[in-house]
DSSP file (Angstrom, degrees, kcal/mol; ACC not computed):
  #  RESIDUE AA STRUCTURE BP1 BP2  ACC     N-H-->O    O-->H-N    N-H-->O    O-->H-N    TCO  KAPPA ALPHA  PHI   PSI    X-CA   Y-CA   Z-CA
    1    1 A M              0   0    0      0, 0.0     2,-0.4     0, 0.0    15,-0.2   0.000 360.0 360.0 360.0 147.5   12.2   -2.3  -31.2
    2    2 A R  E     -A   15   0A   0     13,-3.4    13,-3.0    15,-0.0     2,-0.5  -0.988 360.0-148.7-128.2 132.3   11.6   -2.3  -34.8
    3    3 A L  E     +A   14   0A   0     -2,-0.4     2,-0.3    11,-0.2    11,-0.2  -0.869  18.5 179.7-107.6 134.0    8.4   -3.3  -36.6
    4    4 A H  E     -A   13   0A   0      9,-3.0     9,-2.6    -2,-0.5     2,-0.3  -0.891  20.2-136.6-124.0 155.7    8.5   -4.9  -40.1
    5    5 A T  E     -A   12   0A   0     -2,-0.3     2,-0.2     7,-0.2     7,-0.2  -0.790  19.9-149.4-103.6 157.3    5.9   -6.2  -42.4
    6    6 A S        -     0   0    0      5,-0.9     5,-0.1     2,-0.5     7,-0.0  -0.581  36.0 -93.9-115.3 179.7    6.2   -9.4  -44.3
    7    7 A D  S    S+     0   0    0     -2,-0.2     2,-0.8     1,-0.1    -1,-0.1   0.856 115.8  73.4 -64.3 -33.4    5.0  -10.6  -47.6
    8    8 A D  S >  S-     0   0    0      1,-0.2     3,-2.2     2,-0.0    -2,-0.5  -0.762  78.0-155.3 -81.0 110.1    2.1  -12.0  -45.7
    9    9 A R  T 3  S+     0   0    0     -2,-0.8    -1,-0.2     1,-0.3    -2,-0.1   0.678  88.8  64.7 -65.7 -20.4    0.1   -8.9  -44.9
   10   10 A R  T 3  S+     0   0    0     -5,-0.0     2,-0.3    -3,-0.0    -1,-0.3   0.653  93.5  76.0 -71.4 -16.1   -1.5  -10.6  -41.9
   11   11 A E    <   -     0   0    0     -3,-2.2    -5,-0.9    -5,-0.1     2,-0.4  -0.786  58.3-166.7-108.2 142.1    1.9  -11.0  -40.2
   12   12 A R  E     -A    5   0A   0     -2,-0.3     2,-0.5    -7,-0.2    -7,-0.2  -0.983  11.8-148.9-120.0 136.5    3.9   -8.4  -38.3
   13   13 A V  E     -A    4   0A   0     -9,-2.6    -9,-3.0    -2,-0.4     2,-0.5  -0.912   9.3-164.9-106.1 122.7    7.6   -9.0  -37.4
   14   14 A I  E     -A    3   0A   0     -2,-0.5     2,-0.4   -11,-0.2   -11,-0.2  -0.949  11.0-176.1-111.6 125.7    8.9   -7.2  -34.2
   15   15 A E  E     -A    2   0A   0    -13,-3.0   -13,-3.4    -2,-0.5     2,-0.4  -0.962  24.8-125.2-125.6 136.8   12.6   -7.1  -33.8
   16   16 A L        -     0   0    0     -2,-0.4     2,-0.0   -15,-0.2    -2,-0.0  -0.661  27.6-134.3 -79.1 134.1   14.7   -5.9  -31.0
   17   17 A T     >  -     0   0    0     -2,-0.4     4,-2.6     1,-0.1     5,-0.2  -0.267  31.4 -98.4 -75.7 170.6   17.3   -3.3  -32.0
   18   18 A A  H  > S+     0   0    0      1,-0.2     4,-2.0     2,-0.2     5,-0.1   0.892 128.2  51.6 -59.4 -38.5   20.9   -3.5  -30.8
   19   19 A K  H  > S+     0   0    0      1,-0.2     4,-2.3     2,-0.2    -1,-0.2   0.878 110.3  48.4 -63.5 -37.6   19.9   -0.9  -28.1
   20   20 A G  H  > S+     0   0    0      2,-0.2     4,-2.4     1,-0.2    -2,-0.2   0.881 109.1  51.4 -72.3 -35.3   16.9   -3.0  -27.0
   21   21 A R  H  X S+     0   0    0     -4,-2.6     4,-2.6     2,-0.2    -2,-0.2   0.904 111.5  50.3 -64.8 -40.5   19.0   -6.3  -26.9
   22   22 A S  H  X S+     0   0    0     -4,-2.0     4,-2.3    -5,-0.2    -2,-0.2   0.924 111.2  47.7 -64.7 -43.8   21.5   -4.3  -24.6
   23   23 A A  H  X S+     0   0    0     -4,-2.3     4,-2.1     2,-0.2    -1,-0.2   0.900 111.6  49.5 -63.3 -40.4   18.8   -3.1  -22.4
   24   24 A L  H  X S+     0   0    0     -4,-2.4     4,-2.1     2,-0.2    -2,-0.2   0.927 109.5  52.0 -63.1 -45.4   17.3   -6.6  -22.1
   25   25 A A  H  < S+     0   0    0     -4,-2.6    -1,-0.2     1,-0.2    -2,-0.2   0.910 112.0  47.4 -55.2 -45.0   20.7   -8.0  -21.2
   26   26 A S  H  X S+     0   0    0     -4,-2.3     4,-0.6     1,-0.2    -1,-0.2   0.853 112.2  50.3 -65.3 -35.6   21.1   -5.4  -18.5
   27   27 A A  H  X S+     0   0    0     -4,-2.1     4,-2.3     1,-0.2     3,-0.2   0.813  93.7  72.7 -74.6 -33.2   17.6   -6.0  -17.1
   28   28 A K  H  X S+     0   0    0     -4,-2.1     4,-2.5     1,-0.2     5,-0.2   0.880  97.5  44.8 -57.4 -47.2   17.7   -9.7  -16.8
   29   29 A P  H  > S+     0   0    0      0, 0.0     4,-2.2     0, 0.0    -1,-0.2   0.865 114.1  51.6 -67.5 -30.3   20.0  -10.0  -13.8
   30   30 A L  H  X S+     0   0    0     -4,-0.6     4,-2.0    -3,-0.2    -2,-0.2   0.883 110.6  48.7 -69.8 -34.8   18.1   -7.2  -12.1
   31   31 A W  H  X S+     0   0    0     -4,-2.3     4,-2.5     2,-0.2     5,-0.2   0.925 111.3  50.0 -66.3 -45.5   14.8   -9.1  -12.8
   32   32 A A  H  X S+     0   0    0     -4,-2.5     4,-2.1    -5,-0.2    -2,-0.2   0.905 111.1  49.2 -63.5 -37.9   16.3  -12.4  -11.4
   33   33 A K  H  X S+     0   0    0     -4,-2.2     4,-2.5     2,-0.2    -1,-0.2   0.895 110.0  51.1 -67.2 -40.8   17.5  -10.6   -8.3
   34   34 A A  H  X S+     0   0    0     -4,-2.0     4,-2.1     1,-0.2    -2,-0.2   0.881 111.0  48.1 -65.5 -36.2   14.1   -9.0   -7.7
   35   35 A Q  H  X S+     0   0    0     -4,-2.5     4,-2.3     2,-0.2    -2,-0.2   0.908 110.7  50.5 -69.8 -38.9   12.4  -12.4   -8.0
   36   36 A Q  H  X S+     0   0    0     -4,-2.1     4,-2.3    -5,-0.2    -2,-0.2   0.918 109.9  51.8 -64.6 -42.1   14.9  -14.0   -5.6
   37   37 A T  H  X S+     0   0    0     -4,-2.5     4,-2.5     1,-0.2    -1,-0.2   0.932 110.9  47.7 -60.1 -45.6   14.2  -11.2   -3.1
   38   38 A M  H  X S+     0   0    0     -4,-2.1     4,-2.6     1,-0.2     5,-0.3   0.892 109.8  51.2 -63.7 -38.6   10.5  -11.8   -3.3
   39   39 A R  H  X S+     0   0    0     -4,-2.3     4,-2.6     2,-0.2    -1,-0.2   0.902 111.2  49.2 -65.5 -38.4   10.9  -15.5   -2.9
   40   40 A Q  H  < S+     0   0    0     -4,-2.3    -2,-0.2     1,-0.2    -1,-0.2   0.935 114.9  44.4 -65.5 -42.9   13.0  -14.8    0.3
   41   41 A L  H  < S+     0   0    0     -4,-2.5    -2,-0.2     1,-0.2    -1,-0.2   0.867 120.3  39.2 -69.4 -36.7   10.4  -12.4    1.7
   42   42 A L  H >< S+     0   0    0     -4,-2.6     3,-1.9     1,-0.2    -2,-0.2   0.796  82.4 173.7 -84.9 -28.5    7.4  -14.5    0.9
   43   43 A G  T >< S+     0   0    0     -4,-2.6     3,-1.6     1,-0.3     4,-0.3  -0.378  70.7   4.4  60.3-127.7    8.9  -17.8    1.8
   44   44 A D  T 3> S+     0   0    0      1,-0.3     4,-0.5    -2,-0.2     3,-0.4   0.662 125.7  68.4 -63.6 -18.7    6.3  -20.6    1.6
   45   45 A K  H <> S+     0   0    0     -3,-1.9     4,-2.4     1,-0.2    -1,-0.3   0.502  73.7  91.4 -81.1  -4.6    3.7  -18.2    0.3
   46   46 A T  H <> S+     0   0    0     -3,-1.6     4,-2.0     1,-0.2    -1,-0.2   0.950  89.0  42.4 -55.9 -56.5    5.5  -17.8   -3.0
   47   47 A E  H  > S+     0   0    0     -3,-0.4     4,-2.6    -4,-0.3    -1,-0.2   0.898 111.1  56.7 -61.9 -41.8    3.6  -20.6   -4.8
   48   48 A L  H  X S+     0   0    0     -4,-0.5     4,-2.6     1,-0.2    -1,-0.2   0.912 107.5  49.2 -50.7 -47.5    0.3  -19.4   -3.2
   49   49 A L  H  X S+     0   0    0     -4,-2.4     4,-2.7     1,-0.2    -1,-0.2   0.917 111.5  48.3 -65.2 -43.4    0.8  -16.0   -4.7
   50   50 A F  H  X S+     0   0    0     -4,-2.0     4,-2.3     2,-0.2    -1,-0.2   0.893 111.2  50.3 -66.7 -37.6    1.6  -17.4   -8.2
   51   51 A E  H  X S+     0   0    0     -4,-2.6     4,-2.3     2,-0.2    -2,-0.2   0.919 112.0  48.1 -62.5 -45.0   -1.5  -19.6   -8.0
   52   52 A L  H  X S+     0   0    0     -4,-2.6     4,-2.7    -5,-0.2     5,-0.2   0.912 110.1  51.4 -63.8 -42.9   -3.6  -16.7   -7.0
   53   53 A A  H  X S+     0   0    0     -4,-2.7     4,-2.2     1,-0.2    -1,-0.2   0.933 109.8  50.9 -55.5 -47.8   -2.2  -14.5   -9.8
   54   54 A T  H  X S+     0   0    0     -4,-2.3     4,-0.9     1,-0.2    -2,-0.2   0.917 111.5  46.8 -56.2 -46.5   -3.0  -17.3  -12.3
   55   55 A E  H >< S+     0   0    0     -4,-2.3     3,-0.6     1,-0.2     4,-0.4   0.908 112.4  49.5 -65.1 -41.9   -6.5  -17.6  -11.1
   56   56 A L  H >< S+     0   0    0     -4,-2.7     3,-1.0     1,-0.2     4,-0.3   0.782 103.0  61.4 -67.2 -28.4   -7.0  -13.8  -11.2
   57   57 A N  H >< S+     0   0    0     -4,-2.2     3,-1.2     1,-0.2     4,-0.4   0.771  90.5  68.3 -69.5 -23.0   -5.7  -13.6  -14.7
   58   58 A K  G X< S+     0   0    0     -4,-0.9     3,-0.7    -3,-0.6    -1,-0.2   0.781  92.2  61.4 -63.0 -24.8   -8.4  -15.8  -15.9
   59   59 A F  G X  S+     0   0    0     -3,-1.0     3,-1.6    -4,-0.4    -1,-0.2   0.615  82.1  81.9 -76.7 -14.4  -10.9  -13.0  -15.1
   60   60 A R  G <  S+     0   0    0     -3,-1.2    -1,-0.2    -4,-0.3    -2,-0.2   0.815  89.4  53.5 -59.5 -30.7   -9.1  -10.6  -17.7
   61   61 A S  G <         0   0    0     -3,-0.7    -1,-0.3    -4,-0.4    -2,-0.1   0.422 360.0 360.0 -91.1   2.9  -11.0  -12.2  -20.5
   62   62 A L    <         0   0    0     -3,-1.6    -1,-0.2    -4,-0.0    -2,-0.1   0.470 360.0 360.0 -80.5 360.0  -14.5  -11.7  -19.0
């Protein structure tokens, strides 16, 4: 990643380097496979898990 400043000092620009883009491209199919495996293992409980995670995430701001 590369961090840039802009003319507007309130703004920061974060850019992926070529190495970062390559790493992201390599990671995407692995992430998709991991999600597929979890859905297979959890079956019908997959949506319930996502709903619970969403509800728990609301407590982060407390």
